[in-house]
C-alpha positions as CSV (number, residue, x, y, z in Angstrom):
1,M,180.0,106.3,98.4
2,R,178.1,104.0,100.7
3,R,179.6,103.6,104.2
4,R,179.8,100.1,105.5
5,S,179.6,99.1,109.1
6,R,182.6,97.5,111.0
7,R,180.7,94.2,111.2
8,Y,180.1,94.2,107.4
9,K,183.8,94.9,106.8
10,E,184.8,92.1,109.1
11,I,182.5,89.7,107.2
12,E,184.0,90.8,103.9
13,K,187.4,89.5,105.1
14,L,185.9,86.0,105.3
15,I,184.7,86.1,101.7
16,D,186.8,85.4,98.6
17,K,185.4,87.9,96.0
18,E,187.3,86.1,93.2
19,K,185.9,82.7,94.1
20,L,182.8,80.9,92.6
21,Y,181.2,79.1,95.6
22,S,179.2,76.0,95.3
23,L,175.6,76.3,96.5
24,K,176.5,74.2,99.5
25,E,179.5,76.2,100.4
26,A,177.7,79.5,100.0
27,V,174.7,78.5,102.1
28,A,177.1,77.2,104.9
29,L,179.2,80.4,104.9
30,L,176.2,82.7,104.9
31,K,174.6,80.8,107.8
32,E,177.9,81.1,109.7
33,V,178.5,84.8,109.2
34,T,174.9,86.1,109.4
35,K,174.5,87.5,112.9
36,A,171.3,89.6,113.4
37,N,168.6,89.9,116.1
38,F,166.0,88.8,113.5
39,D,165.6,86.0,111.1
40,T,167.1,87.5,107.9
41,S,166.1,86.6,104.4
42,L,168.4,84.6,102.0
43,D,168.2,86.1,98.6
44,L,169.1,84.9,95.1
45,H,170.2,87.5,92.5
46,L,170.5,86.4,88.8
47,H,171.9,88.6,86.1
48,L,170.6,87.4,82.7
49,G,172.0,87.9,79.2
50,V,168.7,89.2,77.8
51,D,167.4,92.5,76.7
52,P,164.2,93.1,78.6
53,K,163.2,95.9,76.2
54,R,162.6,93.2,73.6
55,S,159.3,91.4,74.2
56,E,160.7,88.1,72.9
57,Q,163.4,88.2,75.6
58,M,161.1,88.9,78.5
59,V,161.7,86.3,81.2
60,R,158.9,85.7,83.7
61,G,157.2,82.8,85.4
62,T,156.3,81.1,88.7
63,V,158.0,78.6,90.9
64,L,156.7,76.6,94.0
65,L,159.4,76.8,96.6
66,P,159.4,73.3,98.3
67,H,159.9,74.8,101.7
68,G,158.2,78.2,101.3
69,T,159.8,81.6,101.9
70,G,159.3,81.6,105.7
71,K,157.3,84.8,105.4
72,K,153.6,85.2,105.9
73,V,152.0,86.3,102.6
74,R,149.1,88.7,102.8
75,I,146.7,88.0,100.0
76,A,144.0,90.3,98.5
77,V,141.2,88.6,96.4
78,F,138.8,90.4,94.1
79,A,135.8,88.1,93.8
80,K,132.1,87.8,94.3
81,G,129.7,85.2,95.5
82,E,130.9,81.6,95.9
83,E,134.5,82.5,95.0
84,A,134.6,85.3,97.6
85,A,133.3,82.8,100.2
86,A,135.9,80.3,99.2
87,A,138.6,82.9,99.5
88,K,137.5,83.7,103.0
89,D,137.4,80.0,103.9
90,K,141.0,79.6,102.6
91,G,142.3,82.4,104.8
92,A,142.7,85.3,102.3
93,D,143.5,88.5,104.2
94,F,141.3,90.8,102.2
95,V,138.3,89.8,100.0
96,G,136.0,92.1,98.1
97,A,134.7,93.4,94.8
98,E,134.0,97.0,94.0
99,D,134.4,97.9,97.7
100,L,138.0,96.5,97.8
101,I,138.7,98.2,94.4
102,Q,137.7,101.6,95.8
103,K,139.8,100.9,98.9
104,V,142.9,100.1,96.9
105,A,142.3,103.1,94.6
106,A,142.3,105.3,97.7
107,G,145.8,104.1,98.7
108,F,145.3,100.8,100.6
109,L,148.1,98.4,99.7
110,D,148.6,96.3,102.8
111,F,149.2,93.0,100.9
112,E,151.8,91.2,98.9
113,R,149.8,89.1,96.4
114,V,146.6,89.7,94.5
115,I,144.2,87.2,93.0
116,A,141.1,88.0,90.9
117,T,138.4,86.0,89.1
118,P,138.1,86.6,85.4
119,E,134.7,88.3,85.8
120,M,136.4,90.9,88.1
121,M,139.3,91.7,85.8
122,K,137.5,94.3,83.7
123,T,137.0,96.4,86.9
124,V,140.3,95.5,88.5
125,S,142.1,96.7,85.4
126,R,141.3,100.2,86.5
127,L,143.9,99.6,89.2
128,G,146.7,98.9,86.6
129,K,148.6,102.1,87.4
130,I,148.6,101.3,91.1
131,L,149.2,97.5,91.0
132,G,151.3,97.2,87.9
133,P,154.4,99.1,89.0
134,R,154.4,97.1,92.2
135,G,154.2,93.8,90.4
136,L,150.8,93.0,91.9
137,M,148.6,93.0,88.9
138,P,146.8,89.6,88.5
139,S,147.6,87.7,85.4
140,P,146.4,84.4,83.9
141,K,150.1,83.6,83.1
142,T,150.9,83.4,86.8
143,G,147.7,81.7,87.8
144,T,146.4,84.7,89.7
145,V,143.4,85.3,87.4
146,T,141.4,82.2,88.0
147,N,138.0,80.8,88.9
148,N,139.8,78.4,91.3
149,V,140.5,81.0,93.9
150,A,140.8,78.5,96.7
151,G,143.5,76.6,94.8
152,A,145.4,79.8,94.0
153,I,145.4,80.9,97.6
154,E,146.7,77.4,98.7
155,E,149.6,77.6,96.3
156,L,150.6,81.0,97.4
157,K,150.5,80.0,101.0
158,K,152.6,76.9,100.2
159,G,155.4,79.0,98.7
160,K,154.5,79.8,95.1
161,V,156.4,82.9,94.0
162,E,156.6,84.9,90.8
163,F,159.8,86.0,89.1
164,K,160.3,88.6,86.3
165,V,163.4,90.1,84.8
166,D,163.8,93.8,85.6
167,K,164.9,96.7,83.5
168,L,168.6,95.9,84.4
169,S,168.2,92.2,83.2
170,G,168.1,91.0,86.8
171,I,165.9,88.6,88.8
172,H,165.9,89.0,92.6
173,L,164.0,86.5,94.9
174,S,163.9,85.6,98.5
175,V,164.6,81.8,98.7
176,G,164.0,81.4,102.4
177,R,165.2,82.5,105.9
178,I,168.6,82.1,107.3
179,S,167.2,79.8,110.0
180,F,166.1,77.2,107.5
181,A,168.1,74.0,107.5
182,P,170.7,73.9,104.8
183,E,169.0,71.2,102.8
184,K,165.8,73.2,102.7
185,L,167.6,76.3,101.4
186,L,169.4,74.2,98.8
187,A,166.1,72.7,97.6
188,N,164.5,76.2,97.3
189,I,167.4,77.7,95.5
190,S,167.7,74.8,93.0
191,S,163.9,75.0,92.3
192,V,164.3,78.7,91.4
193,I,167.3,78.2,89.2
194,E,165.6,75.3,87.3
195,A,162.4,77.4,86.8
196,V,164.4,80.3,85.4
197,K,166.3,78.1,83.1
198,L,163.1,76.7,81.7
199,A,162.0,80.2,81.0
200,Q,165.0,80.9,78.7
201,P,163.8,82.6,75.5
202,E,164.1,80.5,72.4
203,G,167.0,81.4,70.0
204,L,169.0,83.3,72.6
205,R,172.6,83.4,71.3
206,V,174.4,84.6,74.4
207,K,174.9,83.0,77.8
208,F,171.5,83.0,79.6
209,I,172.5,83.3,83.2
210,K,175.6,85.4,83.3
211,R,176.0,85.7,87.0
212,A,174.4,84.4,90.2
213,I,174.8,85.8,93.7
214,L,173.5,84.6,97.0
215,S,173.2,87.0,99.9
216,S,171.6,87.4,103.3
217,T,170.2,90.7,104.6
218,M,172.8,93.3,105.3
219,N,175.7,91.0,104.3
220,P,178.0,90.8,101.3
221,G,176.9,88.5,98.4
222,L,178.7,85.4,97.2
223,S,179.1,84.5,93.6
224,I,177.9,81.0,93.1
225,I,178.2,78.2,90.5
226,I,174.9,77.1,89.0
């Protein structure tokens, strides 16, 4: 059984585990009780009524957080020629073609997002066993396989994030930092919830979003009304 700190137990006393908090209430309470010597992440956890083993019930997509995540995103771009030059101009952290592929194959993974041009995907696909399990494989569905590399980088830097249901039917996303103003956090959270709702599989006969929890790093979560 996991042992909790005294601070965690004290915070638990302030939370009603039987209550469904409004978004506004949850954000206010978490901002009040979160005490750390770093700017912690605020995270949204959704439990969906889908079976991720069934392809027609796979839930995934992207959403542009109006106020970003508050975290610098390191971007790797697989491209050549003009698109490689555009990626460097837009501030991509790592840009390359076969050289970058060899570097990643050797174990380099110092990045959070990956973009590739269509012409590079045949070669980049060799990295599937490395990038795939980490959720880093570029995909046309998420706009990360594109000839508009500059535009894709700009969106990622502005706060575009991907979501995908996991094996336990959950979606987990950072929706900002605890230092954000309440209205910015509320806007980010609402954007994620609406994007996930739009990704609901057709013909689903059970409740789509079964439970939603909002939490900050190292603190108890609050069940919220959505």
